[in-house]
N, C-alpha and C positions, 0 to 999 in steps of 0.2 A: 504494500500500500504506500503510495507516494502523496506528497503534499499537493502536487498538481492535480491528482485524481480527486482529492477532497475539494479543491477549488472548482473543478469541473462539475462535480455533483451539485455543489451549492449554487453555482451559476445556472444550471439547468432548472433546479428547483425554484429559484427566484424568478427566472424569466419565463418559465413554463414551456419552453420548447428548445430543441437542439439548435435550430437555426438562430434564434434570438441569443442563446448563450454563446454560440460560436462567434457571432458578430460582436458581442460584448467582450469576449476574451481575445478577439482577433486571431481565431484559430480556424483551420479548415474544418468543415462540419464532419467529414469522415474521420478525422483524427479525434474529434470530441466523442463521436459515436463509439470508436474503439476504446477510448478511455473509460467511458461509462460501462460498456459491456465487460471489459477486463475486470473492473472493480466488482461488478455484480457476480462474475464468475468466481472471483477470489472469495467473496463473502458467501457464495452459495445461495443467494436470495435475490429476487428482483427488487430494485429500488424504485422503479417507475412503472406505471401503467402507460403503455403507448396508446394514445387516442388520436383520432383524426385531426383534432385541433391542438395537439400538443402532448406534453408529458405531465402526469399527475403522480405524486409520491404515493407509494404503498405505505401501509402502517410501519413496516420495517424501514422503508426509505425515510419516513418522517423522523423516526428515532435516530437513524444514522446521520441525517442532516443536522439535527440538534448537536450531536457530538462533533461533527465536522466543523460546524460554526464555532464551537468552543475552541477546538484545536487551532483553527485559522486565526481566531481573535488573539489567542495567546502567542502565536508566532508573530503576529503583527506587533503586539505589545512588547515582546522580547526585543524585536528589531528596533522599535522606537525607544525603548528604555536604554539600550546600549548607546544609541545615537545621542539621546538627551544627556546621558551621564558623561558623554564626551564633549558636551557643550553644544550639541545640535539643538535646533529649535523647530524641527519638523515633526509631523505626526498628526494624530487625531485624538480628541477627547470626546467621549459620548456620555452625556449626563442626563438623567431623568430628574426634572425639577417640578415641584408643585408651584402653585401661584405664590405661596408664602416665600419660597426660595427665590422665585423670579423677581418678586417685588422688594423683599427685605434683605436678601443675602447676596444676590448676584450683581446689582448695579455698581457698587463700589469695587467689587472684585474684578469686574470685566476689564477695565482699562489697565489695571496692574498686570493682569494675566497677559493681555495683548502686548504690553511693553516687554514682558519677559520672554514670551513665546509668540512672536509675530507671525510665524509660519505654521503654527499648529492650527488645524481646522477644528472649530468647535461645532459639535452637533448636539444641540439642546432640545430635548423632547419634553413638552409639557405633559404632565400626567401624575397619576397616583400609583402607589405600589402595586395594587391589584392588576393594573394594566401593564406594568413594567417588569414584573417578577421574572418572566421567561427570559427577557433580554439580559437581566442581571445574571441569571443562572447559566445561560449559554455563553456568556462572556462578550456579547455584542454591545453591552453597556458597561461603562466603568463604575458608576455609582449613582445612587438615588438620594435626593434630599426632599423630604416632605413629611406629611402626617404619618404617625406610627400606625402600622397595620393592626387590625383587630387581632389576628393570629400571628404569633411570633414567626419570623422567617425560618425556613428549613436550615438544617445544619451546615449547608454549604455556603450560607450567607451570614454575615455578621452585622449587627445593628449597633449604632452608637447614638445615645441621647444627646441632642443639641440644646433644646429648651422646652419647657412646658408652655402651654399657650391658652388663649381665651378667644371666644367668638364675639361677633357683633351681628346685628340684624341690618340687612341692606334692602332697600327698595328704590323704585324710581323716584326722581324728583317730583314733588307734588302728589305723592302717593296718598290716597284717602286715609290711610292709617298712619301717616307721617307724624301725627301728634301723639301717638301712643307712648306711654311711659312705663308700661308693665306688660309682661308676657300675656297676662289674662285679657288684655285689650286686643290681642291679636288672634283670639280663638277662631274667628271667622275667616281668617286669611288663608290663602292657598300658598303652598311653599314649593320651592325648587331646591334640589340637592345636587351635589357634585359627585355622588357615589354611583358606581356601576353595579352595586349589589344592594340587597335589601337591608344591609347592616345599618345604613344611615337612617332608614325609617325606624328601625328598632331603637337606635341611639336617640333620635329625636323624641320618640315616645317616652323613653326613660327620662330624658331631660325635662320634658314638659310635666311629666307626672311628679317629678321632684318638687315642682312649684305648684302642684295640685291644679294643673291646667289640662284640659282634655287633649288627647293626641292630635298632632297637626295633620292637616290634609295635604298630602304630597301629590302635587299635580304634574311635576316634571323632574326627571332625573337626567343628568348630563355627565358626559365624560370629559368635558372641556370647560375651563374657566371662562373662556371667551363666549362660548354658547350660553353659559349661565348668565353672564352679565348682559349679553344681548337680549336674552329672554326677560330679565328683570326690567331693562330699559323700555321694552315694548309691551309690557303688561302690568298687572297689579300683583304679580307673584312677589313673594318675599324669600329671602335666603339668609341662613346663618352661615357666616364665613369667618375665617381667622381674622383677627384685628389688623394684620399686616395688609389686608386687601385695600384698606383705605389709602394706601400709597399708590394705588393704581390710578392712572389718568381718568379711567371711567368714573371713579368715585369723585364727586365734586363737579363733574361735567354732566353726567346723565343720571348718576345714582347718588343716594345720600343715606346716611346712617339714621336709623330710628333708635333714639337713645333710651331704650328700656332700662329699668333700674337693676334687673337681675344680672348676676354675674354668670356667664355661660362658659363652662369649661370646654376646651377643644382638645383634640388629640395632640399629644406631644409631637414636636418636630424632631425627626431623626435622620441619620444618614445610614444607608445600607449598601454594602459592597460584598464582593466575593471573599470568603474566608480563606486564609492561607496563601493568598496570592497578592503580591504588592501591586499597587497602582503604578503606572509610569510616572516619572518625575513631573511631567506636565499635568497629569490628572491629579496627582497628590497636591501640587501647588494650587490648582484651582480650588480644590476642596478645602485646603487650609485657608485660603483667602476668604472663602465663604464662612468658615468657622470664626474668623476674626470679626465678622459683622454680627455674630450672634448676640453680643452684649446689647447692641442697639435694639434688636428685636425683643430681648428679654426685658429691657427697661420699659418698652412699650406695653408688653403684657402685664408687667408688675404694676405699672401706673394705672392701667385699666382696672385691675383687681383692687388696688388700693382705693380708687375712686368709688367703686361699688360698695366697699365696706364701710364707707363713711356715712 
């Protein structure tokens, strides 16, 4: 088994056909076909189903591609790590960031990172752990910074606490409930969440019951912060979001905070990465720069909690 065979299999899986993969790799299609067939023969199992419109992974092929991606990612990182340790500034950093990380931790870090590594390409993916776990596990993503997952990550990933957090309530400017000052005054509202599972609805219900308020009416679930904010701006939906969201240009422009008196706990902000494998110097530097901005985010959350306790 050779690295170029792993590369070939991944390319076919990603592009969906031998022709498209050959074009991407700048290879003759017959050579790519031989590479795939030789590997299938070595493994003793078909990796693809040949169809009229392309190639589809078999269950064994899907499992193999996950491993192949991990191997190729580590080879890339090893090459970039050696180059960066020798003073090189090339490579790629792939980071999964929630809205909190994008608004509160990244901005100050970005210019410093670009000054240190001007030729490293940043690939920043907005999301939450539930949507990014596979990328972390197969090595295609360097690290994640965002809300702590409900269930602890598996043993091949390691989690680090950055800070505890609180929520606020957001709605559009001029919202009919904009004058509300308690959660009980929002019982008739419809809510939007940023969760891709039903855990957020369970968490919302528990939070509301803590203040002896009926469960919220969840009308919209989104996988994107931008989708959520667009939906709030165009409707009478409300959302509970981490306090750092008020640093977004959307808030103050089209959205505003509804200043209820209850203190609303939010999931802690953590970073998650693969266990036992170091980040490249560039990825470690970016993560360290973001850690340096944690005190500002912590102060914001503590100030909010202190204000509610008075």
